[in-house]
N, C-alpha and C positions, 0 to 999 in steps of 0.2 A: 252512207249507201243511198239514203232517199236524195241527197243532195246532187249524187252523181246521175240519178234516174231523172230527176227533175231540176230545170234551171229556172225556179220559181217560188221564192222563199214564201211565199203567201200559201200556195199548194201544199208545200212541206210543213207548215207550222199547223194547216189544216189537219192534215194527215196524223201529225203527232199529237196535237189536241185529242183527236179521236183515240188514238191509242191509249193516250193518259187518263182520257175519261173511263174507258174501260179497265184500267187499273184502279181506279176510283170506285168503281163498283165491285171491285175484288174486296177492297178494306172490309164491307161489312161480313161479308163469309169469314175472313181473317178474325176480325173481332169476335163473333159469334165461337168461333172454333177454339179461342183462347178464354172464351168467357168473361170478356170486357164488358162492362156496363157501358150503356149508352142514353139513360134516361134524363141527362140534363147537361147544360153546358160544359161544366167541368170534366164530367165522365165523357163527354164526346171528344175534348180536347186532348185528354190523355189518351184516349184508345187511338184516336189519329196519329198521336205522337209516336204510339209504340208501333203500331201497324205500319205507319211510313218509314220508320228504320229498318223495319224487318224488308219491306219491298226496295226502297230506296238506299240502305244500307247507313253504315254509322257517319258520322259527321255532322249530326243536326246541333247545333248550340241554340238552344231556345230557353226563354223565361216567360211565366205567366207573369203579367203586370199587375191585372186585377181580375177577381173571380166572383162569380156569384153563381147561382144554378141556372140563372136566365143568360147569364152572358159572360165570355172570359176574352180579354184584351192580352195578346201575347207581341212578343218579339222574337223575331229569330236572327242571329247574327252568323250563322255558319248554316249552309245547305248542301248535301251531297249533290243534288240534281245541279244546281250551280255550278258547285265547285268541279264535277265532272265537265261540263261544259267548258270549262276555263281552261280545265287540263288538257283534254282534246283541242283544243282551238277552234272550239264550235261558236258558231254567234249565240249571243244569250238573248236577241231581240224577241223571240218568241217563248221563252222560257216562262215567261208570267203565265202564257195562256196556257200550258201545259199544267203548269203547277195548280192554277185556278180550277182546271177541268177536272184534276186528280182529287183537289180537295172536296169542291162542292159535291163531287159523285160518292166519295167517299162519307161526307155527311149526311146526305141525302139519304144515303144506302142504311147508315146507321139509326139516324133519327130524322125523317122527314119534316119534324116541326121545327127544325134548326137550320140555319144560313151560315157561311162565312165571305167575310169581306177583307179585303184589304186595303190599309191607307198608305203605306209605304213597301218597297220592294226593291231588294239587291239587285235583281236583274233588269230593272230600268235605273240604275246608277244610285239608289238610295243606299245609305249606311249600313241598313237592316231592313228585315220585313217586319210590319205591324201588322196585326190582323185582330179580328173580332169573330168568335162564334157566338151566335146569339140566338134567342128564341123568335122565329117569324113572327110578325105582328099582325 
């Protein structure tokens, strides 16, 4: 629908990024309603996984590579957001921006002492997404 209204991918990506940022802000409320703890990186990673599956639907295939209370390294090999874009024939170029906005705002809402960053992204052509949830320095 946005693509029909606007003929500018940058504008569309910015609108979608804002929408996903708001979705990320809802992560905190859902996590609280479910009683999910978010006091450390392990708890935040688990809570984000649960709430993401609720909001985005099933289809995540993720594993924790390394975990401590201050940092979790994880890998995702299947993502419902990316899968839906592909199934609908939509471009995936801006998907990483939407995902980052969702995850960053979700983590900030649950515990502002933590941040998330990606080193690999499937929507940018990598074979998986690799990320870290870690205590800010």
